[in-house]
C-alpha angles and dihedrals in degrees: 000000000000127000094259092057091051091049090049092050092049091049092049091051092046092048091049093050091045091049092049091048092048091050091050091049091048092052091046091052091049090051091049091051090051092048091049092050090050091048092050088053097047101036099076091051095056105034136043121231115246094239092052091048092050093050092048093049090048090055092049092049091050091051091050091048091053090048092051091049091052091049092050092053094046114104119206117191 
């Protein structure tokens, strides 16, 4: 075998391995995109956003404060 044949064989092997690796990476990226889209869809159904939780808790605390104020002003005899 001459030098050119050896170089061609090495390039063919390198190209094949690179092509296989690129194809695997491409399919992994496609799977990740699909998983991310699914997660974006399901996440709001299962978990509450922090801002929504804070506003709800603030309302509850205000209601409890008003209730406590009413109880403090009530006079039982």
